N, C-alpha and C positions, 0 to 999 in steps of 0.2 A: 504494500500500500504506500502510495506517495503522500507525504505531508507537504502541503503547499503554504508558503508564507508570502502573502502579498504585501509589498512595502509601498512607501509613498512615491509620489511623482517626482521625476528628476530629469535633467537633460539627457538626451540619448548620446552617450559617449562611445567613442571607438572602444572595442573590447581590448583588454590588455593583450600585448605588451605596451600599447600606447598609454601615455600617462593619464591618470584620472585627474579630474578637476573637481573642485568644490563648487557649490552653487547655493543660491537662496531660494526660498519657497516661492514658486510661481507655477503656472500651468506647464506641465512637462509630460513627455511620454513615460509610461510605466516601466519601472525596473524592478526585477524580482530576484530574490534569493530563494531557491527551492532545493529539495533533495529527495531521493528515493533510496531504494535498496542498494543502488550501485554507486552513486556519486552525488556531489554537490552540483547544483546548476545555477548559472547566472544568466538571467533572461532566457532560460530554456537551453542554454549551451552548457554541455557537460564539461567539467574541469576536473583534472587531477590536482588537488590542492597540495602544494609543496611550500611549506613555511619553514623559516629558520627563526629561532628565538634571539631577540635582541633586547638588552636592558639599557634603555636610555639613561637611567639613573647611574649606571656604571661607566658612562662616558659623558660627563657633564660639560660637553662642548658641542652645541648644536651644529656648527659647521661640519663636524665630523660625523654626525648622524647620516648626512647624505652620502658621505664616502662609504660607510658600511652598508647602507641600504642599496647603493648602486652596485656594490660588490655582490650582494645577495642576488640582485636582479641578473647580473652578468653570468652567474652560475646556473641560471635556469629556475631559480625560485620565483614563484608568482605571488608569494605572501610572506608577511613577517608576523611573528607572534610577539605581542607586547604585554608584559606585566606592567601594571600601573601600581607604583608603590605608595601606599597610604602614608607610611612613615616619612617618605621623602618630601611629601607635600604638606605635612601637618606637624610642626614642631610642638604645638600645644593644642589642647582642646579648643575648638572653635576658630583656630587660625589655619588658613590654607593659602598656599602660594602656587600659582600656575603661571609665573612669569619667568623670564630669563632662561636658565638651564632647566626649568620646570614647565616650559611652555608646551602643553600637550596639543594645543591647536597647531603649533608649528611642527611638532613631531608628526602628527597625522597628515598635515598638508605635504610634508616632505615624503612620507610614504606614498601618497597619491602621486606626487610629481615624479617619483622614480618608477611608477608602474607596478606597485606592490599592493595587494590586498592586505587587510589587517585582521588578525584574530585578537580582539581586545580582551585582556585578562585583568580586571580591576580588583580581584579578590572578593571580599576584603582581605583575606589571608592569601599570600602568594608563596610563602616559603623562600625559594630561590637562594637559600643559604644567606639571606639577609638578616640583619639584627631584628629579632622579634618576628621573623618571617614576614616582614613588611607591615606588621601591626605597630603603630607608634608606641613608644615606651610609656607615654602618658596613659595608654589604655590599661596598663598594669595597675593603675590607681583607681579605676572605676569599678563599681560593684558589678557582679554578674560574670559568669564564666565566659571567657573569650570563645569565639566561634560558636555561639549559641544565641538563642532568642531571649535570653534572660535580660530583664531590665538592667540598664547601665550599659552593658555592651551593645544592646540593641540600639539605644539612642546614639551611641558612639559610631557604630558602623553605618547607620542611616545618615549621619552627618557627612561621612565620607562619600557614600554612594550618591547622595543628593547633590554633591558638587561635581563629581567626576562623570556621572552618567549623562548629564546634558552635553558635556564636551564630546563624549563618544557618540551620542545621538546625532549631533549635527554633522558628523563625519561618516554617517552610514552610507552604504551602497545606494539605498533608495533615495538619498538626498544628494547624490553625485559624489560621495566620498568613498574611501577604501574599505571601511569596516564591514565585513561580511559575516562575522561570528562574534558572539559575546560569551565569554567563559565565566560561569558562576563558581565562586570559591576556587579551591585548589586541593586536589588529593584529599578530599574530605571523606575519610573512611572510618574513623574511630571516634567514638563519643559523638555521633552525629545527631543533628537536631533538624527534623524535617521542616518545622515551622521556620527556622532560620534560612534554610535553603530556599524555601518557597518565597519568603519575604525578599530575599535578594533579587529573585526574578520579578516579583511584583513591583519592586522599586524601579527596576530597569524598564519594565513595560510602562509604568506610570511616567517615566522620563522620556518616553518616545522611542525606546529601544525596540526595534521590530525585526531585527535579523534573528536567525535561529540561535537559541541559547544552548551552550555546550557545557561540559565539565570534563576534567581529566581525572580518571579513576585510577588510583594506585593500588596495587597489591591484591585487591580482591574484586576483580572486575564484575563478578556476579551480582554484587550488591546493587549496582546502579541499573543493571539490565533486568533484574527480577524484583527484588524488594522495592526498588525505587521506580519501577517502570511506569506505574500508573498513579501512584499516590502523591501526596503533597511533597514538594521538593524535586520531583522528577524533572529532568531537563529534556529537551527535544533530541539532542544528539550527544549522548555520553561517549566519551573516548577513553582510551587506555594509555597509561604510562608504561613504558618498557625500557629497562636498562640491563640488557642481557650480559654486558661485559663487566658489570659490577664496577668497583672503584679501586682495584688493586694496581695503581700506577707503578708501584715498585716491582710488579711482576707483569710486564707488558706482553709476555707470551701466553698469559692466561687466555682461555678461549671459551666463551659462553658459559661461565659458571652458573648463571641464573637461567639457563635453559635455552630453548630454541629462539626466544625473542619474537614470537609470532603474536601480533595484535589480534585479540579476540573479536569476533563479530558479536556485538552485544544484543542487537535486535535485528529482525528481518526487514524492518521498515526504514532502516537507516544505513548509510555507508559504514564501512569499516574505517574507524578513525584512530590513527596512532597519534594521540593528542600530545604526548611527549615521548619522542623516541630518542634514545641515547645517541648523542653526537660528540661526546667528550666525557670528562669525569672530574669530580673534585679530587684533590690530591690529599687523601687522608693520611698517607704515610710520609709526606714530605719528600717524595722522590723528584718533584719538579714536573711542570706541566708538559715538557717535551716528552716525558715518559708516558703521561696520560694520552698524548697525541699518538704515541706508538700503540698503546693499548686499544685505542679506538680508531686506528688508522685505516687506510684504504682496503686492506684485506677484510677487516671486520665489516666495513661499509658495503663492500661488494656482496659478501655472503649474507649478512643479516638483512640489509635493506632490500635486496632483490628477493630474498625468501619472503619477506613481509609483503612485498608487492604482488608476487605471483601466487604463493601458497595460500595467503589469506585474502587476496584481492583488495588490499587497502588502497583507497583512492584519496584519503585525507591524511596527509603526513605532515607532522610538525616536529622539527629536529631541535633538540636542546643540547648544546647551544650552537648557534651559527657564529656568534662573536660573544666572548665572555666579558671582557672589560676589567674594571678595577674596583676593588673594595676600598676606595679612598675614604678618608675620615674614619668614621665609626659605622660604616655601612654594613659590613659583614657580620654574620653571627660568629660567636667565638670558638665553636667546637670543631668546625669542619673546614674552615678556610683561613687564608691569610690575606695579605694585601692584594695580591694578584687574583683575579678570577678568570684567568686565561682559559681555563677549563679544558685545555687540550683541544680547542675548537679549530675549525677549518680556517678561520681568520684569527690570527694571534691577537694578543692584547695590544700589540703595537700596529695592528691593522695590516699585517703582512699575510700574503696568501701561502698556503702550504700544499703538500701533496693530497691532503684530505679535501682541500678545495677543488683540486683537479677531479677527484672522484665525484664530488657533488655535482660538478659541471657536466661530466660525462653522463651521469644519470639524470640530472635536471633537464638538460637540453633534449634528451630522449623523451622524457615525460611531457615536455612542452610540445614536441613535434608530432608525436604518434597518438593522435586523438582516440582511436578505438580502444585504447587501454582504459578509458574512463568508464567503460561498461563491459564487463567480462563475467563469464560464469566458468566454474570448473569444467575442465575437459577430460573426460575419462580416457579417451583414446589418444593418449599422449605418445610421443615418439619413444621408442625403446632402444637404449644403448646396448651394444653387444658385450659390454664389460660391466660386470656386476658391481665394480667399485664405484660406478657412476649411476645416478638416478635422475629422473626428470619429474617435473610437475608442470601442468599446462592449464591455460585458460583460453577462452575464445570469446570474441565479441559476437553476440547473437544476431546483430544486424549486418555486420560486414563479413563475418566468418573469420576475421583475422585471428591468428593463433599466437600466443605468447608462451614460450617454453623455457622453463628454468632448468638449466643443466648444472648439477653440482655433485659432490661426493655423497654416497649413501651414508657414510660416517662423517658427520659434520666436522669432526675434529681431525680428519685425515690430513696428513701433510704431504702425501705423495702426489706426483703428477701422473695422471692417467689419461689414456687415449681410447676412444671408442668410435664406432660408426653408429649413427642414428638411423633407424628405420622410421621415416617420418611420413605419415599419411597427412599431407598438407591439403589445403583447399584446392590447389591447382594440380595435384598429382602426388604420387608416392616417390620419395627421394631417399637415396642413401648418401649421407653426408658425414664428413669426419668432424670430431670434436676433440679437444684436449683441455683438461681442467687441472690447473695447479691446485695444490692443497690449500684449503681455506679460501677458495675462490668460487665464483658462481657467475653464470652468464644467462642473460635473457635474450633469447633468439626469437625472431619474428618470421611468420609465414602468412601468405595470403593477404598481403598489404598493398594498398594503392599508395605507392610512394610518389606523391605528386602525380606526374603524368605517366609514371612507370607502374608496372605490376611486378612486385617482389614476390616470387613464388616461395622462396626459402633462402635463408642465409645463416651460416654459422659465425658470421661476424655480428657484433652488436651494433645497433643503430645509435649514433650519437645525435645527429640532426640531419635535416634535409630542407631544401628551400628551392622554389622556382625563381631563378634569377636570369633575366635577359633571355627569355624564351627557351631555357633549358633547365633541367633539374640538376642540382648539385647536392650530393649526399656524402656524408662522412660516416664511414663504418670502421670498426676497430676490433682488435682482439689482442690477447696476450702475446708478447713478442715470442716468435718461434713457433707459434701454434698454427696448424693448418686452417685454411679458410675456404669456404665454398659459398658462392652466391649464385642463385638461379633467378633469372628474370624472364618474363613472358613477352614474346613478340609475335606478330602476325606472320612475319617473314624474317629471314636471316638478316640481322643488322650488321653494320660495319663496326668492328671493334678495333680501337687504336690504343695500344698500351703506351702511354706517354712517359711513364716512369715505373720502375720496379719490374718484377717478374710475375706475370699473370698469364695463364693459358686459358683459352676459350674454346668451347664447342657449342654447336647449335644442332638441335634435333627435336622434332615434334613440338615446335613452338617454344622450347626452352633454350635460353642462352645460359650456359653454365660457365662461370669463372672460377678457376682454382688457383690458389696462391698460398704463400706462407706470410703471416703477418711479420713484416720486416721493414722498418722504415715507413715511408709513405709512398704506396703505389698509386698511380693515377691512370684511370681507364676512361676513355671517351667512347660512348656508344651512340651511334647515329643510325637513322633509318629504322626499318623493321615496323613501320606503322606508328611509331611514337616520336615525341619530341626528343631532342638530344639529352643525354645523361652524362654528367661528369661524376664518376665514382671515385672517391678518395678513400683508399683502404690503408689504414694505419695501425700502429700499435697503440696501446693505452697512452703511452707517452706522447706520441704524435697527435693523437686526438685531443689531448689536453692543451695543445697549442692553439686550438681553434676557438673562436668566439662567434657568436651570432648576435647581430644587432638589427633592430627594426628601423625602417625609415618611413617617410611619408608614402613611399611606393613599395617597392620590393625590399625584402631584407638583404643584408650583405653578410657574407662570411669573411672572417679575418683570421689569418694564421700568423702567429707571432704577437709581439707586444706583451707587456706585463698584464694588461687589462684593457678591455674595451668597454667604455661606459655608454656611448651613444654614437650614432652615425647618421649622416644625411648624404643625399646625392643631389647636387644642383648643377644642371647643365652637364659639363664633362668632368666635374670634380667630385670626388668622394672626400668627405670630411669626417674624420674620426676624433671623438673625444676619448683619449686613451692615455694610459700610463706606459711610458716607454723607457727602456734602457737601450743599450747598443744591440742591434741584431736585425734580422730580416723581418719585414712586414709584407704580407701578401693579402690582397683583397680580391674577393670574388664578388663582382658587382656587374650591373648592366653593361653591355658592350660599348655604349656611348661614353662611359667613364674612361678618361685618359689621364687624369691627374689625381694626385693624392695629397691631402693636407692633414697632418696629424697634429692636434693641438693648434698651436699658432704657427707651425712651420710646414713649408712645402717639402715633400719628399720626392726625390727623383725616382721615377719608376720605369720599368720596361714591361712590355706585354709578353707573357709566357705562353708556351704551347697549350697550357690549360685554359687560356683566355683570361687569366688573372693579371692583376697589376702587382709587380714585385719591386720592392725597394728596401733600403737599409736606413734605420734610424740611428741618429748620433747618440753617443754616450753622454749623459749629463756630466758636467764638470764636477770634480770632487768637491766635497764640502768640508771645510775645516771648522771645527768647533773649538771654542776657547778653553783653556785650562781654568780650573777652579782655584783661584788664588785669592789673596787678600782677605782671608777669613778673620773675623773678629768674634770674641767670646765674652760671655758674662754669666756669672753664677747667679741663681735666683734662690728660691726657697725661703723667702723672709717669713713665711707662715710658720716655720719651725721655731722661730725665736719667741721667747715668752712675752716680749714687749710688743709684738705685732698687734695692730688694732683690728680686731675681728667684730667690732660692734655692729657693722653693717651686714654681716653674714646672717644667714637664716638660722633662727633658733631651732634646734632639733629637740622638740619637747613633746612630740606626740606620744600618746600612750596606747593608741589603737592603729590598726592597719587593715586594709581590705585584702592584703596578701594572705593566702592560706598558710604561709609560713609565719608562725607567731614567734616574736623575739624572746630570747631567754633572759635578757636584761632590758630594762627600760631606762630611758625613753627609746622609742623606735628610731633606729639610725639608718633605715633603708633610704638610699639616696633618691630613689624615684618618688618616695612619699613627699619629698621636699622640692620636686620639680627639676632635679639634676639627673640627667639620663645617660650622658655620653662621656667617655674618656676618663680623665683623672678627676678625682673628688678629694677635696681637703676637709678634714675634721679637726676641730680644736675643742678639747675638753678641759674645763676648769674645775678643779677640786681643791679642797682644803686637806692637806696631808697631816697625818699624825706623826709621821716619821718612822712608823713601824712597817710601812708598806715595803714589800720585798720584790714584787713582780708586777708587771703589766700584762694582763691576759686579754687577748683580742681574738675576734673571729671575723672573717670577711668572706664575702662571696664576690668573685670578680669575673667568673667565666674562665675558660681554659687559658693558661699562660699569663694570667693577671698576677699582680703582686701588691704588697703594701709596705711602706717605709714608716718608721716610728721614731719620734723624738720626745723626750721628756725634759721640760725646761731648757730646751735648746740643745741637749745632749742626744746625739744619735744613738739609738738602742739597737737598730738592726732592721732586717726585712724578713718577710715571710711570704710564701706563696698563698694566693687567694684560693678559695674553694671553687671547684668547678660546678658543683650543684649542692643544693641544700637538702636534697632528698634523693631517693633512688630512682625517681621517675615512675615508680609503681605506687598507685594509691593505696595498695594494701600494706605498704611498708611505711612506718612512721618516718617523719623528716629526720635527716641526719643532724644531730644537735651540734656537731663540731666540724663544719664544712671546710674552714680555712684557718686552723688554729695558729696563733702566734703567742709564744710565751717569752717575755723579755725580763731579764733580771734588772732590778733598779740599782744602778751603781751607787756606791757610798758617796754621800755628800751632795747628791743631786737634788734630793727633796728639800723643801723649805717647810718644816713643821709649823702648823698654825697659820700659814699664809697661802695665797693663791698659787697653785701649781698648774702648769699647762702641759697637756698631752696633745701632741700634734701628729696626725696620721694622714699620709698621702696614699690614697688607694687608686691603683690603676685598673679600672674596669675595662673589659674587652668586648662589650656589646651584650645583647640580650638573647636568651634562648629563643629558638623558634617554638612553634606550637603545633608541631606535626601531628601529635596525637590528641589535640584539642583538650589539653589537660592543664588546668591552672597551676597545679603543683610544679609543672615544668615551666610554663610561660611566665608565671608571676614570681619566679624565684627572685629574691632581692639582689640588689647590687650595692656594694659598699660595706660598711661595718654592719654586722648583725648582732654582735655582743661585745661588751667591753667591761673590764673590771680592773680597778687598782686597789686591791685590798679591801674592797667593799665600800670605799668612800663614795658618796654621792657625786656624780659628775654632771656638770652643766655643759651641754654640747652646742656647738654651732657648726654649720656645714656650708660649703661653697663649691659650686661646680662652674660650668660655663657661664660667662657673663652675658646673658642674652643670646639672641639668635642672629647670626651673621646674615645681613639682608641679601647678600649675593650668593653665598655658599650654603646657607641654610643651617638647620639645627644639627646636622650630623657631622659637621666639620671640626668642631672644637670641643675640648674638655675644659677643665678648670685649673690648669697650671697658671701660675702667676704671670708668666710671659704671654700666655694666650689671652688672659684677661686684660693685659696691658698692651696688647697689639704687637708684641715682639715678632710675631710670625708674619706680619703684614709688610708689604714692600715700602709703605710710607713711613715705617718706624725709623726715627733717627738713631743711627748706631755709630756715628763718628767718634763718640766719646768712649766706645768700647775698645779695650786693648786688643792688639793682634793676638790671635790664638789659633793654632793649628788643631783641628779636631782629631787628627791622627796622632798627635804628639803631646798635647797638653794634658797633664795629669787631672784626674777627676776626683772630687770628694763626694761622699754620699749626698744625694739630693739631685737637683736639676741644674744643668748647665746648658746655655744656649750658644749657638754659633750662627753667624750670618755671613753671607757673601753675595756679591752681585756679579752678573756677567751679561754681556751684550751679544745678541745674535743678529746676524744679517743674512738669513737664509734667502736664496734667490727666489723671486716670484716664479710661478709656474712650475714649482717643484713640490714633491711630497717627500720630505725628509723627516721621518719620525725620530724623535730624539729621546734618549734614555739617560738615566743617572745610574752609574755603577759604583757600588762600594767595593773597592779593590782588595781590601783586607779581609781578615776573618773576624766575625763578630765575637765580642766577649760575652760569656754568659752572665756577666755582672752588670751589663748596661743594656738599655733599650733606647731607641731614638725614634722620634716623630719627625718626618721629613715634610717640610712645607715648601711649596713652589708658589710664589706670588700670593701667599696667604692660604693656598689650598693644601690641606693635609693629604699628600699623595702617597704616603707610605709609612709603614712601621717596620723597623729594622733592628736586628740584634737579638740578644738573649736567645730564647727558644721560639721566636715568633714565626719561624718557618724557614725554608731553604732559600728564600728570595734574596738575591744580591743586586738585581737590576730592577729599576722602577721606571715605568713609562712616564713621559712628560707630555701629555697630549697638547697639540696645537689648540689654541684658544685659552687654555690655562697657561701655556707657554707662549710668550711673545716671540714669534719667529723672527721678527724684525723690530728689535727694541731691547730695553733693559729688563732684566729678570732678577728676582731675589730668591735665593735659597736660604732657608732657616732650618736648623736642627735643634730639637729640644731633647737633650740626652739625660735620662734618669739613671743614676748609678746606685746600685745597692750597697757598694763598698768602695773603699779607695782603690783607684785603678791608675796604672801608669799612663794611660792614654785613652782617648775617646774613640769613636768609630772613624772609619776612613782608612786610607784616603778615598776621595770621591772624584769621579771623572765623568764627563759627558761623552756620549757616543751616539752614532747614528745607526738605526736598525736597517735603513735602506736609503736609496736615493734614485728617484725616478722623475722623469718629466711628466707634467700633467697637461 
């Protein structure tokens, strides 16, 4: 049964890949988002949805959003999946910011302009390894269980949805925008509340959201397809999360430990929706994200993605992540991630393309080009290999008869390379064709397909793309280097076959033109006559296919071989114009025959006409870029809060005796930082008490999240440091809270106390972010941060607490904590530091507490280049110190101690002034005296291409 969603009137736009445009309400033709058993449909046109996940909040530089989205589009993706982070937009209850780096209208317009549809995912809960799972920290102080319909939380999440939903609504497909799906909640499987799920959808509909509502079902797919299929909370299109490679980046040879990775069909009336399919991994073991990229590399992508496509018939695919980005500031949650959220994705944190991107492009352009794949059914009469080591699965389009055959090993873990002959009963005849499959590989072969003006009977090469260009068909087919290939095409009479390059043999009999070859380099075959228009067949290896790009124009598309990236193309008169990223090397363009000139970026490229009818030229290498050395450092120690005479009278009195947290304090008053409105980074406490002189120890407890710590002073004397607690309970509601999560016991030195007078206990607590709420359990989510218990011999203590000094109007509430230097603006480029003495962060001794270092550098990167810049810590970090790294006021990294394996930090353009003065600041907290601080530091370039 087909469910039909009729949406509002809007201008009739050209279908993607032409860019979408936004519009205002007026009389317009009808645009519809519909779906049935097989696929999503836009205005009745079936689409295979291919989305990549992108977190705009992990790249707080709007000019770079377009760069990433254009790279998605160039790889064949037709959609982007966007979480919207409640915490990113709301630093305090009732306060919301959708300006600057938080401009969602700009984000959605950019997606439309790049030709990408949008899956909008506003939560309220998103997880995404973000602090609090995207729930603002202030939610921890409202009554009512999070992720439920209980009062308190209900009013809070409605506040968010009532602000973000109207933004999404005005960018929907029916109003001329890119949004085609709306995802309610996220992986909501445990402690579920149907009234909450239903209310999320009701709020969306009330705000004018009329696209289909989806959700991503993790770990127990049956719950949404059966229990939730018809009752309150049910969504129209439930989808499934799959992460078959797990997250063992320290063991990249691991293969499918979590099973076959096949997305389940949840209902018969909806398409198979892989709502989150693994495209990378979090680095749980600290192996580094390059190892995560190996774990989820091209071999994994070929096998699991193609299995999912053919074995289960998935036509809605969203890959997590396409680009990971950065946990700048206090964005990340503390237990699973560090500063980088590269994720081992196809596009690196520095926006570089990888071999994973090549595989996405090979598959993405195939899905974009071969329309019959959007409606297929299982095919029982599949080709049979004569080698039992190999097996096949097949599907066929019931309208066109086109067959899609998956060839892989019978044992998915096999590592051998095996050859077989397929006995293939294809729509146009029965064929015996050779196949070779390497271990942990898979191929999708096509038969009975109208390839433009050609009839493809069968091929053991995979189709990457094809296009009608200049009165002929141009097709790119590929296979594993060294493997045999056979392609059979149907003709009314014997055509003329000209092998332009490579070794290809041909035979013609009974209407079949058979080409046999070995995948080796790039073979070129021109076929003319035979009752069909000309065909240029380009037969390459995986690597050769990866060099091709497809770009739409106002007329016919063009194919481009070479260049680092093709963003767009146009043909005007006799000139092809490419917007492309280039280094030194060949560029070849397959364009209409009237094209005789080529312009790439702002430069003309001399070209010659090849035997293939293409234009061939060479692009110039960009000139090398020199980056300045980081010199002229100045330093200054802070930590005045540790001194007994420090004036804390304007700090917040910590005098509460109750808390909404399910974790009740062992000592009063309540010292939880969130209860006093301080949620991120470093928190200072000062406790005043009258000593008797008999006190012998200071006993503290703190919860900081993983890798947090706290430093303690008594009357200005440093007592030492302790590790903060990771959790205040076991995470299991049946287990009582842990009474001693982060203990610290400090002996009181002789002569430090002042009996009968005011004594001051100063504690600096480094919190590391907030727990997510994956299991919808307040014992987990509402775990406190900061001190949770304190005692000095039982003496009454009067406490004051201080965190971040307000919300940065540009960078938002997640950028800063409560260090003195942060509160005083020492991290900002405008801070005057000329009076600071010279200090080398790699050589200057450190005393316990906080020391700041600052330097400036000027960049003059040339216009028309993309030169991503990074900061490298060249030395080994000490376990005794940790550093916050600020670029022009942005907290772009945490380095040192056991904060993770990261030594390089991206400096994104926008935050980095590519042509101007920049300021670096380091806030270094030392737990003990050290001979030197972090460093040395140096700038480096990740790449250098012309734009």
